N, C-alpha and C positions, 0 to 999 in steps of 0.2 A: 387219859384220853390221848394226849400227845404221844405217849410211848406206844400205844396201840397203833395209832396212825403211822408212826415212824416205822414200827416193826412190819406192818403190812406193806408199806412202800419198799422196804428193804427186801422183803421176801419176793415181791413181784419183780423188782429190778434184778434180783439175783437170777430169777428164772430166765430172764431174757439175755443176761450177760454170759451165762454159762453155755459154752458151745463146744461140741466135740466133732464138728464137721471135718471130715477128711477130704482128701483130694478125690476127684472123680476116679472111678475105677477104670482101669485100662481094659479094653476088650481083648479077649484071648485069641480070636481068630480074625483072619483077613476078611473084612466085610464083603469084598468082591467074590469070595469063594462060598458065601452063605446063600441059601435060598432067600428070596425076597421076604417071605412071611416071617422068617426068623429075624431078619434085619429090622423089619417093621415092629415086631414085638419087642426087640431089644431097644430100639429107639424110644418106644413108648415107655418102657421101664426106666430108661435113663432120664427121660423128661419128667416122669413122675417122681423119681428120686430127687432130682434137682429142685422141684417144687416143694417137696417135703423138707429138704435141707434149708430152703429159704425161710421156712417158718420154724426152724429148729426142732423138727419132729424127732430127730435122733435123741434129743434130750427130753422134750415134753411128752413124747409118746414112744419111749424107748422100746417097749415090748413089741408094739406093732411094727416099728421101724426095723427091729432086729429080725422079726419073722419075714418081712419083705426082703431083707438083705440075704437071708438064708435061701429064699426061693431064687433070688438072683444068682447066687453062687451055684445052686443046683442047675440053673439054666446054663451057666458057663461050663459046668462039668459035662452036661449033655451035649453042648456044642463041641467039646473036645473029642467026644466019641461019635460025633456026627449023627446023634439022635435028634434030628431036626424037629420032629413033632413034640418031643418032650421038652426040648429047649424053648420052643415057641410057647408052649403051655406054661412052663415055669416063668418065662419072662412076663407073660400076661398076668400070671398070678402075682408076681412081684410088683408089677405096675399097679395092680389093684390094691395090694398091701401098702405100697408107698402112698397111694391116694388116701387110703383109710387113715394112715398115720398123719398125713398132712391135714386132713379134715379134723382129726382129733386134736392135734396140736393147735390148729387155728381156733377151735372152739375154746380150748384152755386159755389161749392168748387173749381172745376177746373177753372172756370172763375175768381174767386178771386186769385187763385195761379198764373194764367196767368197775371193778373193785377199787382200783386206783382212783378213778374219777369220783366214785362215791366218797372215798376217804378224803380227797381234796375238797369236795363240796362240803363235807361235814366239818373239816378243819376251817374252811372259810366262814361257815355259819357260826361256828364256835368263836372264832376270832371277832366276828362282827358283834355277837352278843356280848362278849367280854368288853369290847370297846365301848358299846352303848352303856353297859353297866358302869364302867369306869367314868364315863362322861356324866352319867346321872349322879354318881356318888360325888364327883367333883363339884357338880352344880349344887347338890344338896349341901355340901360343906361350905361353899361360897355363900349360899343363901342363908345359912344358919349363922355365919360370922357377921354378916352385915347387920 
């Protein structure tokens, strides 16, 4: 039982400790030269990405995070060719993808925390039962000796 609890705690802790968060991406174009709707979409994508990174979505929801990153890269490429509508659409899609990754990672994090709490509760209950059993055994031995 103790090995199972320990293993569960180690797995849960490992999930939170492993992080591959990179530095924020540099923007390829001068923001003052971009249409406002592209800047707005890019800002939303950057904000969503930061929120996703805050919950380690790049690890916990790697596939969703990678898809959103791909859309972000497509938006940057569209910016370079001044395809403003495509850039804005890709930034918006990447923002949505980062949000999906964040929500998925948060859900997994919450489940892991709940599992850790259950394991801690079960460990505490087991220790209490063991302590009570040891006390009863000691009392029985002392009672039988007298």
